[in-house]
N, C-alpha and C positions, 0 to 999 in steps of 0.2 A: 961925285957919285959915279959908280961904275955900273954899266949895264952888261949883264952876262948874255952873250949870244954865241951860239955855235951851231954847227950843222945838225946836231941832235934836236934842234928846235925847229927844223924844217921838214914838212911832209908835202911832197908834190903829187899832183894828179890823184887826189883822194876822192872817194865817192861816198856820200852820206845821204841817207834818206830823210833826214830831218835836221832842223837847226839844233835841236837838243843833242843829237848824235854828234854833230860837228863841234859844238861847244864842249862836250865831254872829251872828244879827241884832243882839242886844243888844251883843255885843262889837264889832261893826262901828260901831254908834252911838258907843260909847266911843272907839274907835280914830279915827274920823273927826273927833271933837271933841277929839282930843289929850289924852284922859284916861288913856290906856294905850298900850302898844305891842302888837304882834301876839303876843308871848309871853304876855301876860295873857289874851288871847282863848283861846289854846290851853290855858292853865292852867285857865281856867273849864271848858272842855270836859273836860279830864282829871280835874278834881275831880268833875264830875258822873259821869263813867264810873267813877271809883274809889269814890265814896261814895253815889251814887244820889240819891234824892229828899230827902235831908236839907235841900236848898235850898228845899223847899216850906214856906211859912209858914202857908198856909191853902188851902182849896179854891180853885183858880184863881189863887193868888198864890205866885210863886216868886222867889227872890233869888239867882241864880247869882253866884258871886264866886270869887276866888282870893286867895292871899296877896299883899300889896302888893309884896313883893320880886320877884314873878314878872312885873312889868312895869307896875304902876300908876305913872302919872306925877304924878297929883294926886288929890285926893278928889272924887268925883262919882258920879252914878248916872244911869241912863236909865229910861224907862218905856215898856213895850210892852203894849198891850192886844190 
């Protein structure tokens, strides 16, 4: 398995007013880099709305995601600080 990762998947010192806005930004990075389709971005947002902060790994660190069958095209991740 190859994980696609490049500098286009990193956004530093970003400022968002809500979790949904940050999830949308992360989804757009994945979408732009052809790691997922728009359905996956919507699924990440829906998952957050349904289950809340379970995506929080630690203070200031979250990992929004969705089921692969909801639009993941390949394995990958992005980083936003």
